[in-house]
N, C-alpha and C positions, 0 to 999 in steps of 0.2 A: 192493865184489862183493856180490850175494847167496849165499851157500852155495846150492850144488844138493842134489837127492836124487834117486836113483839113476835116476828118470826122466827128469833134466835140470828139472825146474819150478821154478820159484825158491820158496824162503821166504819168505811175506811175513811183516816186523818184525812181533815180540810186542809187542801194548797193552800198556802197563802196567795190572797191576788197578785202580788209583786212579784210568782213563779207563774201564773197564766200566761199561754201563747210564749212560752221564753225563746223559744228559736227566733220568731217575728220582731218580739225583743233587743235581743242582742245582737243580729241581723243590722239591725235600724242602726243600735247604739253605735255600731264597728265603724257605719259610712261609706261600707265598701261598694263599687259602681257596680248596677243592675244588675248587669251582666251576670258578673261573678254572683251577686246574692241569689239570683234564680236559680242558674246551675246549681248550687251550693243544695238551697231550700227543694231542690227538686230530685237528686241526689239522697239528701236528709229524710225524705217524706218516702223514697223508695227502701229506704232502709228499716223505717218503723212498721212498714207493709211486710216487710221477710218473715215469713212464720218460724225458718231457721237462719237467725243471724251467724250460726257458725257454717255456711253454707258455701263451700269451695268451686266453684265453678266460673269461667269466663265474664259473666254479667255481674258477680256480686264482686268483683276483686277488681272489675272498671270502678264500678261506681263506689267502692273505699277509696281507690286512691283518689277520683272527682274529688270526693268529701275533704281528706289529706292534704289535697293540694292547695284547698281554699281556706280551711280551719286554721290552720297557720297564721296564717293573712291577718283573716279575724279575729284571730288570738289577739296580735302584736295591736290591731289598730283599739281594740278596747283594751286592751293595760295602758295603752298611751294615754288614751281620753280617761280612763279612773285615774290615773296619775295626774292627769293631768287638771282637772276637776276636783280631785280629792272625795270623789263617788263613794260612796260608804253604802252603795245598794247592795242586799244580799244575795241580789239575782246576779251582777257581774261577778263578786266575790266567788260565787260558787261553780262558774265557768273559769274563772281564770286557777281556782284553788285546785277543784278535782274534777273537771271537763265537764261537768252537768253543761246541756245544752238544749234539753225539751221534756217536759215534764211525761210527754207519750210512750219514753222510753225509761220510765223509771215509776218503780214501783211508788205508791204516796209515803208509806212508809219508811223507804230510804230517800226521799225528797225531802222530808221533811227532819230524818237524822241528819242528812247534812246541812239543812237549814242551821243548824242547831249546834251543828260540830266546830270546835274550839281546838283545830290541830297544835297549835302553838300556846299548849299550858304551862310549859317551864321551855328557861332557856340558859340552861348551863352550860352547855355546847352552843357552837355559833348556827343553829337551823332557824332554817327561811321557808315559808311556802313558798310559792312560784310567783303571785303576787308581788310579796314583797321582798323577793329577790331583783326582778326584773325593776321595780322602782329604786331600788338600791342602784341596778345599770344606768339606770336615768337619770340618775343624778350624781352620778363620778363617787359615789362612797365606797362601789364595788365595782372592778375592773371588767370587762365583758372576758367571757371564755375562752378557749378555745373549741375550733371548730371540727368537724370531721375530720379536717385533713390536718389537726391538732397545730393550725394558724389561731394566734389570739387578735384581738382588736388592732393592735397596736403591729403584729406581722404584717397584719394588710397595710397596715399606712407606708410600711418603707415598703413593699411590694410594688406598693401606688406611685412612692416616691421615683422606685427604679425605675419604671415604666414610662415616666414623664407625665405621668396621672396629678399627680400631686405634688406639692415642693413644701421644703421648709417650714415656708410662712406659711402653707395654709393647714399647719399642727394643732395650733391651739384651738381653730375652730372645729376641727377632726374630733378632738378627744373632748369635747363640749357637744357635740353632735345627739344629744337625747335621741333624736329618731334611728340614727344609722347603730347606736352603740344599743337602743333595743331590738331593730332589725338585728342584728350580729348574731344577738342572743337567742334570740324566736329561732330562727333560722339555722341553728347550731346548738346549742346546749337542748334546748326543749322541743325541736321538733324530732332531731336523734334520739337524745337523753327519751322521750317517751317511748319509743321504741325499742329502748333497749331495756327500761324497765317491765316493758311488757310482758318481754320472756321468754316469747313463745315464735315460733319460726311460721307461723299463721296465724289468720284469727285477728290480726290486729286492724283494732280501729278508735281513733281521734277522741271520739265520745263516749262519753259513759254513760253505760244503758245497765238496765239492774241482770239481764241475762247470764251477764258476767258475773258477776259478783254472788261470790258462793258463803251466802251469811247477814248479817245484820252490819252495820255499817259501826257499830259499837265495838266489835271484834275486830274489824277490818282496818279500822281508822292507823294511820301510825300517827302519835304525840311525840311532840318531844320527851314528854318525859319517858316515854317508851324507851326511844334513840338514846338519852342520857343513859340508863339503864343498863342496857345493852354496850357501851363504851364504858362506863365506870368500870364492869363487871372485867370487860376485857384488859384494862390500862390496871385494874389489880392485880395482873398477872402479868404483863409486857408494860412493867410501868415506865420505860421509855419509848412507848409507842409513839408518842407525838413529840417528844424533844427533837430538836434540833443544836450542832454546835454552831456558836453564831458568834464573831466576834464584837468583842463590848469595850466601847472606851469612855474614859471619864476622868478628863482634866483635872476637875477639883479632888478628886480622889487618889490626884497621880497615875489615874490609869490610863496609858497609851495605849495598850492593845494587848486583850484577852482574852480566850476562847471560854467561853461558857456555854451551860448548857439549859436552852429557853425551850419551854414549853409552848409549840404553835398548833390551835387549834384547826382544825377544818373545816370549812364554809359547808352545812350538811341542807342541800336542796332536793327537798317533796316536790315531787312531779306527779301533775294531776294524771288523772285516773287510775284504775285498777292493774296493777303486775305482781310478777312474780321474781325477780329480779332487780339486783341495785346496781351501782356502776360506780368504778373508780376514775370519776369523768375527765383530771390533771389532778400530777401529785404536788405543783408548784403552780403558784399565780405569777407568769411571767416569767425573769428570768431570776427576780432572786431567789437565792436559797433556805431563806427563812421567811418564806409567804405561807401562806395555807394552803392545804389540798382541798378538792373540791369534790364530796361524793353525792349520787344523786340517788334517793330513794321513793319506791313509788307513794302517793300517800293513802293509797288502799293498799294491802296486800293480808290473803290468808296465807302467806310462808311464817315460816319460824324467823321471828325479829332477829333475833338472836343469828343463825346461819348465816341470817340476809348480812348483815354486820359487818358480822367478822371473815364474811369473805370479802368483802369490798376493801377491809382493813387489813387484810393477807393481800392483796393487790396492789396496794397503796405500800407495804414495806417494802416488798419485790420494785416496785418501780423507782420511787426512793431510793431507794440504798443504788437504782443500775444509774438514775440521775445523777446523783452525788457520786459515783465513782468515774463520772466524766470519761469515759471510754481506758481506763485504765487497767481492763480485764487483760489484755495480754503481757501486761507487764508482770513477772513475776516476783515481785517486791511489794508490788501494790496487794495491801489488806483494806477489805472490805466485806459486808456480807455478799454484796454482788458477785465478786471476784473468788472469794472463797468456793461459795456454793456452788457457784457456774462450773469450777473447776472440778468438787466433789462430783458434780453428774457427766462430765466432758470426760474426766477419767475415771471411774466409779471399776473398771474391769479389770486395770492397774492397780488396786488401792489394799495394798497388804494389810489394814486394818478392817477389812469386811470379809465376813464368810463369804460362801461360795451361794448358801442360803438367801445372803442379805444382797446379794448381787442381782440372784434369779429376781428378786423382790422390784429393785429398782430396774432391771431391765424391762418388767412389767408394766413397772408405774410409768417409764420413759414412753412406752409403746401406748398406753392408754390414753399420755395425754400428747403423744404426737410428736415427744421430742421435744417442745414449748415447756422451755425451764420455768417460763417463770407460774406455768400453771400448776406443775411439779411441786413448785417452794410452796404455792398456795396451801397447798395439800397437806405438806407437812407443817407448816404454820399453826393451821387450824388443829392437828392433834396437837399438837405444841402447846398450842394453847388450853385444846378440852380436856386432854388425857395426862401429856407428860406432865403438867403442871401439877399434877394431883398425885405424880410415881405411878402410872400408870402407862408402863412404857409400851410405844407404840413404834419408835424410832430407833435405827443401829446407833452406833456411839459414835460415828462420824461426825452424822448431820445432826446428832444431840448436842457434841461439842460447837458445831458452827452454831445451832439458832442462841444456847445457853452466851455465846461470848458475843452477839450481839441485837439478843430479844432475852438478856436476863428477868428472869424472873423478879417479882419483885420480895424486900426483905421477910413478910411473913410466910412465902413459900421455900423461900433458901432456908430458912428455921427449920421447917416442918420436913425439909427433903435433907439436911444436911449428912443424919446419918444413913440416908441410904445409898448403899455400896456405888450402883451407879451415878450419881452425883455428888458424891462427896470430894472428890478431889475438884471438878472445876466449880461447885462454889467455894469449897477454900480457897484456890487461886483467885477468883473473882473478886471474893468478899478482903481479902488481903491488896490488891488493888484498890478496890471502891472506899473502904477504910482510910486506906494512905491520903487519898484525892482529898478524903471531908478533913479529916484531920490538918493539911495543907493548906485549905480553906480557912481552917478555923483563926488560923494561926493569921492569914496574909487579914482576914476579914475583922480581926477582934479589937480593931480599932477605930476600926472605921461606921459609920453609922451606912446601913446596906438599903439599895434602893430596892423596887421590886426583882429588878433583872440580879443582883446577886442575891437577893432573897431565895428566887429560885433556882439560883445554878446553886446553893448551899445546900435547899433541900432536896435536890436530885440525888447527890450523894447520902440522902439519908433516907433514902427507901431504898 
């Protein structure tokens, strides 16, 4: 509770000295050239003076565009210097993590809450603030992400090599170039990702301001522990969500080549600013099929986080299945989630297992999603996790069979649904195959000292 003055006027919380005149300090620290600095400052000042920050007219749109054009350059310069100097200033951390830039744009209580906030309160999954993520990019702990054209940092090297701009001898220096890596990530993932996470068609502005925040920071802040809870809840239903089939070698154990199931957790990056949407940015890192996906989530949101995360996960499920299928959709003998679900949507009119009512519902679903099969799947997957897993039937029997084959429920849910007439047969078939694999592995592994990969593989068949 705020202390009261004699006239009962609440005392506004004091802003730390470090944050006084934030805009000037951030611009100066970036070292951006004076012409751009002056242009940027003038347009930020114009935005601060706006009575209606949601106004949509040519002048306001031009002003926001100008700020946006310079903002990400300043952001990259500050990120580079903070990383190089190991600068722990809360001002620059607030800028890099939340897109905070000027105390005049924020209520004092919002500023104080951001100043004291700690989003990385738990790290069960690989969750990163944007500041931490860019440090990992600069140090080459993580490879840069794909850009808006789905090219990663190494794709661009190959392209430049083809054009004769670079040679193979330049590769090592190119891969170590921290400035280029940082620029690629801020211009690609951050610049496009922040707009995607904002989630609306109009009103986007890269700098955080209080008018856009519908509540207290404590309610809006997305913490690692909250994301962990959401992912744990989903994987308690879809236990195989993040597992990949991987080739395992171990000459000491006399295993020359064996397929195992291995968990591959995604990298989840908290994007600066307020937003209402997440993004499944990429389903793989580079070309390796056992590499982690990358998800984007706004660091401040008033959306139901469970809904936001499951939407990302549903799109990941589909895109990974599509990538792993490697274009085999046109081969009738190929079996995969991507192939089977695509065939189901494309051939539903002739499917004799579907009633006329089911066909009408599918047609409505296709029209609503403008024939984007991935979007249709994402809808069905969310129903699968949220309702069907509880025995609340919402899907037709054809899509139910496909989803159970490729996204089976975890053991406790299978046991609960075993006597359900719509699940009994598919669960019995799954249990038979799953148990058979587990028994086979137990026989193979019984005389071996198991490393983590083999333990994970055996644990998969016990889920």
